N, C-alpha and C positions, 0 to 999 in steps of 0.2 A: 475566440476563447483557445486556449493553448492547450499541447499534449500536457503540460507540466502542472497549468490547470486542474484540467481533467481529472489525473492522476489523483490529484491531493482533496479532490474532493473523493474520491472513491477510496480513498484514505479516510476521510472522514464519515462516510457509510459504513465501511466496515467497522471503523474505533462504535459508532453511534449503535452497530447491530448488535457488536460482544456485550459493551456496556449493559445493553438496556435489555437485551436478548427479545430483540425483535427479529421473524425474518425478514431478512435482507427484500424479498419481492413487496414485503410489505410496507418496511421503510421507505424503499425507494417510492414509491406513488407515494407516499405522504411527501418526503423529501421534496420532490418536483411538484407539488401542486403548487400553482400558479402562486396563491397567497403567500403560501406557506415560505417559497422561493425569492417570493419580494422583501419578506421581514428578514431574511438570511440575507438580502446582498444588502439592506440597510444596516447588519449589524456588522457585517465582514464581506470586505473586499472580491474575498476571492469567489463570492457569486454575484457579482455586480451583471455578469452575463451568462445568457441563459446557455445551455448548452445545445449546438446542432443534432440533427439526429446522428450523425457520425459520432461526435463525443458523447451522446447517449449510450451508442451502442457501446462503445470502449470501458464509460463509468460501468454501465450496467456488467458487462461480462467481465471487468476487473470483481466488481461487489458482491456477486455471483460467484462466483470460480472461487474466490480467497475465501467465502462461507463453505460453499459445497465440498471443496478439498482442503479443508481446515486441521483434519488430523495429520494428514500429508504434509503439509506444509510446516504445521507444530513441529510435527516430530525430526524434519528436515532440520527448522531453526536451533530445536532443543540438540540435533546432533553435533551440529557447528556452533555452540554455544559455549565454548570453552570458559569455563572460572564462573557460569552466573548459570544458576538456579533458575527454575522457569517463573519462581514467583518474582522475581528481580526483574523479570521486563517488564517494561512498561505497555500499557493496552497501546499506545502510542506507536513505540515501538514493532510491536508486534504486527500490529494492522501494515504498518509500511513495509515488512520484512514479508510479509505474506503478499502486499500488491506484487513487488519486484520479483519475490519468487515463480508469481503467477505469471508474469512477462517474460523471466526468462525458461520458464519451463513450458507454458502453452503459448505463448505469442512469438512467431516465429519474426513479425514483420520488427520485434524492437529487439535491437544489439543486447548482450546481455551486460557492455560495457554504460552503458547509456541506461541500464535500467537501476545497476548499482550506484551508479553517479547521480542520479534524481531520487533516488531515497536515501541515501545520504545528504544532498542536500538539502531533501523535504525535512530531514529528521532534526535539522538544524535549529529547525522555527522551532522545535518544539520541545528536545529532550537537550540534558547537559552533553557538555564534548565526551565525558565518556562514553555515554551511549552510543551517542552518535559514534566513535570508533566502534563500540559494541556492534551496532548495525554494518557497519565498513567490513569488518571482520567476518564477521555470521555469512557476509552474501559473499566475500572473497574467497573464505575456508569454504564456502558449497562450489564454489566455482574449480577451484582446485582438486577436492575432492570427488564432485561430480561428473566431472568434467577435464580431466587432466590433460595437460598439453595444451588449455586454453587460455590464453592470454586477454587480461583485465586490469583495465588501468583502476586501479586502487588508490 
């Protein structure tokens, strides 16, 4: 399993946790239960391979961190969401933004440019081009606003 796939699974968990108002720890336990995960694999190629221990730790770290730091992450999203009201941001875009911000802020081993690129590419699978541009704009604005002088490839 690639980091890209693990990241997308983390987004799926964040989305499901927010949509169903389920504690992320509970959701993780149920989600990765062997029989349940096997049914997911039948429905979606994303789940064709089970994460190994390292990938599982990465997925869980992102999912838990995005939930625990949700208010802080959402405040950053709203600060850089130029021209978009909070209610306009899709749950998927919010989950993708939260994951990318977690990687940028708390995971030193992930370069910010990679987190941004991966978020934009991932959002292309879920949202319309306007929302994809919004995700790119929020993350680029965040980098310019919070880390002036930092070069990113938007």
